[in-house]
C-alpha positions as CSV (number, residue, x, y, z in Angstrom):
1,X,10.1,-12.1,-33.3
2,X,7.9,-15.2,-34.0
3,X,4.6,-15.9,-32.5
4,X,4.3,-18.8,-30.1
5,X,1.2,-19.8,-32.0
6,X,2.9,-19.9,-35.4
7,X,2.2,-18.1,-38.5
8,X,-1.1,-16.1,-38.3
9,X,-1.4,-14.8,-41.9
10,X,-0.9,-16.4,-45.3
11,X,-0.4,-14.9,-48.7
12,X,-3.8,-16.2,-49.8
13,X,-5.5,-14.3,-46.9
14,X,-3.6,-11.1,-47.7
15,X,-4.8,-11.3,-51.3
16,X,-8.4,-11.9,-50.2
17,X,-8.1,-8.9,-47.8
18,X,-6.7,-6.8,-50.6
19,X,-9.7,-7.6,-52.8
20,X,-12.0,-6.7,-49.9
21,X,-10.2,-3.4,-49.3
22,X,-10.4,-2.5,-53.0
23,X,-14.1,-3.2,-53.0
24,X,-14.5,-1.1,-49.8
25,X,-12.6,1.7,-51.4
26,X,-14.9,1.7,-54.4
27,X,-17.9,1.7,-52.2
28,X,-16.6,4.5,-50.0
29,X,-15.6,6.6,-53.1
30,X,-19.0,6.2,-54.5
31,X,-20.6,7.2,-51.2
32,X,-18.3,10.1,-50.4
33,X,-18.2,11.6,-53.9
34,X,-21.6,13.4,-53.6
35,X,-20.6,14.9,-50.3
36,X,-17.5,16.8,-51.4
37,X,-18.4,20.6,-51.3
38,X,-16.9,21.5,-54.8
39,X,-18.1,21.9,-58.4
40,X,-14.6,21.1,-59.8
41,X,-14.4,17.5,-60.8
42,X,-10.7,17.3,-60.1
43,X,-11.2,18.4,-56.5
44,X,-14.1,16.1,-56.1
45,X,-12.0,13.2,-57.3
46,X,-9.0,14.2,-55.1
47,X,-11.0,14.7,-51.9
48,X,-13.2,11.7,-52.4
49,X,-10.2,9.6,-53.2
50,X,-8.2,10.7,-50.2
51,X,-11.1,10.2,-47.9
52,X,-11.8,6.8,-49.2
53,X,-8.1,5.9,-49.0
54,X,-8.0,6.9,-45.3
55,X,-11.1,4.9,-44.4
56,X,-9.9,1.9,-46.5
57,X,-6.6,1.9,-44.6
58,X,-8.5,1.7,-41.3
59,X,-10.7,-1.1,-42.8
60,X,-7.5,-3.0,-43.8
61,X,-6.1,-2.7,-40.3
62,X,-9.4,-3.9,-38.8
63,X,-9.6,-6.9,-41.1
64,X,-6.0,-7.9,-40.3
65,X,-6.6,-7.6,-36.6
66,X,-9.8,-9.6,-36.8
67,X,-8.1,-12.3,-38.9
68,X,-5.1,-12.7,-36.5
69,X,-7.2,-12.7,-33.4
70,X,-9.7,-15.3,-34.8
71,X,-6.9,-17.6,-36.0
72,X,-5.0,-17.3,-32.7
73,X,-8.2,-18.0,-30.8
74,X,-9.0,-21.1,-32.9
75,X,-5.4,-22.4,-32.6
76,X,-5.5,-21.9,-28.8
77,X,-8.9,-23.7,-28.7
78,X,-7.3,-26.7,-30.6
79,X,-4.6,-27.1,-28.0
């Protein structure tokens, strides 16, 4: 099903978003790591990683929605 406005994402924008998400994951891991209630380094790594992955996936969705809506609005404004 194609959009009436055309293509709203590009491979370049997806790569930029992936880099942003990886940076966000690293930041969240660094912040969450000290809050894991365990002394076992493997458990800390596991739970900090899983928590960061969950938050990063939500960030990915938010960035994608923002990009698509912004591009659609700009294209509609042009017409």
